[in-house]
Phi, psi and omega in degrees: 000122181267158179077180181283147174286129176273121190242135171243138176247122184252107185115124183242029172279199182303313183289320178300320180290327174299313180297316183301314182297321179292313180303324180294339180260007177268115184302330183276008186230155172220138180280123179247350180198138169236125186243134177202129184284344179262107186306318182297317179293320179300313182295319179295319180294319178299317178296314182299318186265353182071032180254131181254343181276083188251137182221144175263351182232125184292327180294316177299316180300314181293317182292324185272329185257344178050061180290157172276330184211146174231146167264124178261107186237064184237166171307149190304325182296343180262355185301313185295304183299321182289314181297316181297318179299315180297314181299319180291344178254025172076029185244132171292148185231128167252106186255131177299154178282162344290165186301319182192176177273334183233153178295325179300314179295318181297317180291327176294323176296314179298317180298319180297321178295313180294317182296325185258004176064034181241157181274137173235111180248145181252137191284058172274072190295337183298332183288342185274351184288141176298328179295323178289325176299321177293321177302316179295322177298317178305315183291316181294327179285354179073028185295333177242003179080174177223154001285170183244140168257113179259129182234121179236134178231140179207121181228122185222166176279176175311131186294143179304321174269094189297340179298341177295342178272353183281124184301319186260012178241304178242340172088002179075183188295331183295326175268313192278330184252310183294340179303327177299309181294319179301319177289315185294317182293321177300320179290317180294315183280344186053047185205147174273152173282154177233350184205142179217140174222150181187182179217159180196167181201176180238110180274339187279354189306325182258014183269132183296335182299331184252013186301331183276356182276140186290314181217126183272143174280159169300128184242357182222123187200163173219139181220159172234130184236130177257136181249152179300334180290349185096351178284156180230140177238136174243132178234139170218140183204162169209135170251021190248009180291152176299149179301332181294344180256016183306322183291346183260000177293154180204161175226143176210152180222138179222138173238112185248124178235175181293343183242009180163189180209159175234131182218160178142223179223118187300338179272355182234284182209144176234144179237130176264131174235120182260171186300328181276005177091353178290146182231158176207144181234151172231145184239139172254003182297133176080000180277133175265093184297326181293329175294314178301317181297312184290320177296324177294322180290323175300315179297322179296319180292316186278323189243352182077021179286171185289157179205166178277112188260186181299328180298324177291320177297320180292320179299316179293320180295319179302319179290322176299314181293322177294324177297314177299320178297319179296317180294313185289330182266341184073018183241158172281129184253130174264127181280000000 
């Protein structure tokens, strides 16, 4: 593809603006459309970013500006219809995670990409970081041995964007947050999961911040996942703490093997400790993952290099849905 990539950003919330700022700094790209259904937010975003090509309707934006690629940065329930429309109109799509709320929608997105010969990438931006690449090297090099017990904990207050708690819009943390870990662990272990068991509850139910939502997603849960590689992952999280306890929220990650361990916070810093006492650390501080993600997608479009595709999004979604099934049924689910 010669010339600059014509780019549209669909959604002007926090994530949309992250994508927009990165695209504006890509020499091979030019912004031809910013789309947002809330006029006041659209105008404010346009002023902030210096973009004048503003649209309240994504179909109009695509039809009138003919972008080469769009970033879809909308609540999850809108991913499928917007992405499919773009793909059917000859546009490459970088869609924020998770791919969709249902497997049917996710598979329809993948089919649209294949049918129209366009790329559909899912925004698992954590995988693009050089620090994560080093983490994978540690594991592949056998620095802590195998199998591995991976333990991740994350506890937060009611999310600032309360729509993230809506079951039929964003799906809560099991879909919206854990999809990162589900994708990352599959990539790190180079193995698919085969079994999941868990428990869950909703802590946000009595909180006034979410009173206007029709149906709340499970926001507090713990699961155990078994992988064909022999590795095991444990996850526990809550999005239901009172806002007054926001300062006390925390995240931690541990990878424990027979020959050592890795500990810290995958979004900040991890430390490797080996059996002989030697240590090594990697840092994610200050890394713009969305920049790494978008530059990788540009290379995929221009050069045919690898990218995180719909198949990865579908794999993470299948595990999220199986996790919800395990929690709701009280049974161990085999994938």
